[in-house]
C-alpha positions in Angstrom: 22.7 43.8 38.7 25.2 45.3 41.3 23.4 46.4 44.7 25.3 49.5 46.5 24.4 52.0 48.9 24.9 55.6 49.6 25.5 57.7 52.2 25.5 61.4 52.5 25.4 64.7 54.9 22.2 65.6 56.2 22.9 69.5 56.0 23.4 68.8 52.3 20.2 67.1 51.8 20.8 63.2 52.6 18.3 61.5 55.1 20.1 58.4 55.7 21.2 55.3 54.0 20.1 55.1 49.8 20.0 51.8 48.3 21.4 51.9 44.6 21.3 49.7 41.8 23.7 49.3 39.1 22.1 47.2 35.8 23.2 47.3 32.7 24.6 50.8 32.8 21.7 52.3 34.6 21.9 53.7 38.3 18.0 53.5 40.2 17.8 55.1 43.9 15.6 53.8 46.0 14.0 56.1 49.0 16.2 56.4 52.3 16.3 53.9 55.1 16.7 54.8 58.5 19.2 55.7 60.2 22.4 56.2 60.6 22.9 59.7 58.7 26.0 61.8 57.8 27.8 58.4 57.3 31.1 59.8 54.8 33.4 56.3 55.5 32.4 52.8 55.7 33.9 49.0 56.0 32.8 45.6 55.3 33.3 43.2 57.9 34.8 40.1 55.8 32.5 37.0 54.9 29.3 38.8 56.3 26.8 41.5 55.1 27.4 43.8 58.1 29.2 47.0 57.6 30.9 49.6 60.0 30.0 53.2 59.2 30.5 56.6 60.7 28.1 58.9 61.7 30.5 62.0 61.1 28.1 64.4 62.8 27.2 62.8 65.7 30.7 60.9 66.4 30.0 57.5 66.6 30.9 54.4 65.2 27.9 51.9 63.8 27.8 48.4 62.7 25.0 47.8 60.9 23.6 44.4 59.0 22.4 45.1 54.9 21.2 41.9 54.7 18.6 42.2 57.7 16.8 45.8 57.0 20.0 47.6 57.8 19.4 46.9 61.5 21.9 48.9 63.9 24.2 45.9 65.8 25.7 48.4 67.7 26.3 52.2 68.4 29.1 53.1 70.3 31.0 56.6 70.7 33.9 56.5 68.0 36.7 58.0 70.4 37.0 61.7 68.7 35.2 64.3 66.8 34.3 64.0 63.1 35.0 60.5 62.3 36.0 60.3 58.7 37.5 57.1 57.8 38.2 53.3 58.9 40.4 50.4 58.3 40.7 47.0 59.3 43.7 45.0 60.0 44.3 41.8 58.4 43.6 39.9 61.5 40.2 41.4 61.6 41.0 41.8 65.1 41.2 45.7 64.8 39.5 48.5 63.7 41.0 52.1 63.6 38.9 55.3 63.2 40.4 58.8 61.9 39.0 61.7 63.5 39.5 64.9 61.2 37.4 67.6 63.8 39.5 66.7 66.9 42.7 65.0 65.1 42.5 62.1 67.1 43.0 58.3 66.2 41.1 55.6 67.8 41.7 51.8 67.5 39.4 49.3 68.7 39.7 45.7 69.7 36.7 43.7 68.2 34.9 40.8 70.0 36.5 37.7 68.3 32.9 36.2 69.0 30.5 38.8 68.1 32.7 41.1 65.8 31.4 44.0 68.2 33.4 46.5 69.2 35.3 46.5 72.5 35.1 49.4 74.9 37.3 51.9 75.4 39.6 52.2 72.2 43.1 52.9 72.4 43.4 56.7 71.4 46.1 58.6 70.2 45.7 62.5 70.0 48.0 64.3 67.6 49.2 68.1 68.8 50.5 70.8 66.3 49.6 72.8 63.6 50.6 73.8 59.8 50.9 77.0 58.2 47.4 77.3 56.2 45.8 79.5 59.0 42.2 78.5 58.2 42.7 75.0 57.4 45.7 74.0 59.5 44.8 75.7 63.1 45.2 72.3 64.6 45.4 68.5 63.8 43.2 66.8 61.2 43.2 63.1 60.9 41.9 62.2 57.4 42.6 58.8 56.8 44.0 55.5 58.5 45.0 52.2 57.0 47.1 49.3 57.7 50.2 49.1 55.8 51.4 45.7 54.2 54.3 45.4 56.7 50.8 45.3 59.5 52.1 49.5 60.9 48.9 51.5 61.3 49.5 54.5 59.3 47.9 58.1 59.8 47.5 61.0 57.4 47.2 64.5 59.0 45.8 67.4 56.7 46.3 70.0 59.6 50.0 69.0 60.6 51.3 68.1 57.1 52.5 64.6 58.4 51.9 61.1 57.5 52.4 59.1 60.6 53.1 55.2 61.8 52.3 53.2 64.5 53.2 49.5 65.4 50.2 47.6 66.9 49.3 44.6 69.1 46.5 42.9 67.3 45.5 40.9 70.6 46.3 43.7 73.2 44.6 46.3 70.9 47.4 49.1 71.6 49.2 51.2 70.0 52.9 51.9 69.8 54.8 55.4 69.8 54.1 57.2 66.7 57.1 57.5 63.8 56.9 60.6 61.6 56.7 58.4 58.1 56.7 61.6 56.0 56.6 65.0 56.0 54.8 66.5 53.2 55.5 69.9 51.9 54.0 73.0 54.3 50.6 73.6 53.8 49.8 71.2 51.1 47.6 69.5 53.5 47.8 65.6 52.9 44.1 64.0 52.6 44.3 60.4 51.5 46.7 57.4 51.1 46.6 54.3 48.7 48.7 51.4 49.1 50.0 49.5 45.9 48.5 45.9 45.9 51.9 44.3 45.1 54.7 46.8 45.5 56.0 48.3 48.7 54.7 51.7 47.2 52.0 54.3 48.6 50.4 57.1 46.3 49.3 60.1 48.5 46.8 62.8 47.7 46.8 66.1 49.1 43.7 68.5 49.5 45.2 72.1 50.1 47.8 71.8 47.0 45.7 69.4 44.9 48.6 66.8 43.9 49.6 63.2 44.0 53.0 62.0 45.6 54.8 58.3 45.0 55.9 57.3 48.5 58.6 54.6 48.6 57.8 52.4 52.0 61.2 51.8 53.6 61.8 48.6 56.2 61.6 51.3 59.0 57.9 52.2 58.2 59.1 55.8 56.7 58.5 56.8 53.4 60.8 58.5 50.5 59.2 60.5 48.2 59.2 61.5 44.5 58.0 64.7 43.5 54.5 65.5 43.7 52.5 65.8 40.4 49.9 68.0 39.9 46.0 66.6 39.6 44.9 69.4 37.4 45.7 69.4 33.3 49.0 71.5 32.9 48.0 75.3 32.9 45.0 75.2 34.6 45.2 76.6 37.9 41.1 77.0 39.4 40.6 77.1 43.1 40.1 73.3 43.4 41.1 70.7 46.4 42.1 67.1 46.0 39.6 64.7 47.2 39.5 61.0 46.6 42.0 58.4 45.4 41.5 54.9 43.8 43.6 52.2 42.5 42.1 50.7 39.2 41.3 46.8 39.7 44.5 45.8 37.8 46.6 48.5 39.0 47.6 50.2 36.0 45.4 53.2 36.6 45.2 55.5 39.4 42.2 57.8 39.7 42.3 61.1 41.8 39.0 63.7 42.2 39.3 67.2 42.1 36.5 69.5 43.7 36.5 72.9 42.4 37.7 71.5 39.2 35.0 68.9 39.6 36.9 66.5 37.4 38.8 63.0 37.6 42.4 62.6 36.8 43.6 59.6 35.7 47.2 58.6 35.8 48.9 55.4 34.3 50.9 53.4 36.9 53.9 51.5 35.0 55.2 47.9 36.1 57.8 50.0 38.9 54.8 51.8 40.2 55.7 55.0 38.8 52.5 57.7 38.0 52.0 59.7 34.8 48.8 62.1 34.3 47.0 61.0 31.3 43.4 62.8 31.7 41.1 64.9 33.6 37.7 64.1 32.9 34.4 66.0 33.9 32.8 64.4 37.1 29.4 65.4 36.1 28.9 66.9 39.2 30.2 69.2 42.2 32.5 68.3 44.6 33.3 64.7 43.6 34.4 63.4 47.1 34.4 59.4 47.1 35.3 57.0 44.1 34.7 53.4 43.4 35.0 51.0 40.5 32.4 48.9 39.0 31.5 47.1 36.0 33.9 48.6 33.6 33.1 52.4 35.3 33.5 55.0 37.8 31.0 55.6 40.3 31.5 59.2 41.6 29.9 60.3 44.8 29.1 64.3 44.5 28.7 66.0 48.1 27.4 69.4 46.7 25.4 68.6 43.6 25.0 66.2 41.1 24.6 63.0 43.0 26.0 59.6 42.1 27.1 59.6 38.4 28.7 56.9 36.4 31.6 57.3 34.0 32.6 54.2 31.8 36.1 53.5 31.5 37.1 53.8 27.6 39.9 51.2 26.4 42.6 53.0 27.8 41.1 53.0 31.4 40.3 56.9 31.3 36.6 57.8 32.1 34.3 59.0 29.5 31.7 61.7 30.0 28.6 60.9 32.4 26.1 57.7 31.2 24.2 57.5 34.0 22.9 59.5 37.2 21.2 59.0 40.5 20.0 61.7 42.1 20.9 61.6 45.9 21.6 64.5 47.7 25.1 65.1 49.8 26.4 62.1 48.4 29.7 61.4 50.4 30.2 57.1 50.4 29.5 54.3 48.4 29.5 50.8 49.4 28.9 47.5 47.1 26.4 45.3 49.1 26.7 42.5 46.4 27.6 42.3 42.8 
């Protein structure tokens, strides 16, 4: 059995965190736990049962203990509005938070003894806008992550940019931002995934649903291959790019299409180049989060359909939905133990 939990949006019906069990290809959800609500991102503290979670609507960073009735160990302002993604560095001394609404990056030092976030965080405020008047009227930091070079990388949907920062782990400070990549105007870059072995990252864009292979240089900047569509050839429905996930053996990559409501599968060759294989219905509406577990993909649907289980065939391509847990507003999935 694999024990998981699901976070979701209150406005879509979520009432907190939901326990979820995966046993022999079947999903079983329990009643909602207490706060926090509006959990759209989280990260497990290495070697513990504790999780840092965002309460996106309240603008808070919350530390909970999954083995102690999900008790809240800390709850602090996240450093901006609309926290939506988290990342921890290799030293486990730093925790970065992306803020979509305010376009802010926050970098917390963590107490070396207690692991609690130390206030106040170091902050960087992005400025500017993109060509889409509705979606890019200002900066929207959507993803943060530490690269193999230990720089901190930031994806800003509103500015069509990726930024990189040198960081001081002991001091918890940020260097000056470097523009690591300028995405096509109006494409709205959303999330990044670093290859586990190669100096390559994969970028999914939201406003123009596409996948871009980026090669990382020694200076912390990227060179890009031409973007690849995440929809089948000839299909142009209203759709937004969503989540990105590299498979466990790094030979497959998955991207969710929200609107087309599918999971695109890409083949990754030994050099890290990507090629489209197929798009499989996700089994719900607005697939927002992907997780690999038990030779299957778990898909969290923000609008309708809850969490679905899509077994993977021998080619690593998701098959039709084999199980479902009706959890409203699902936006994030975390593994407690397997």
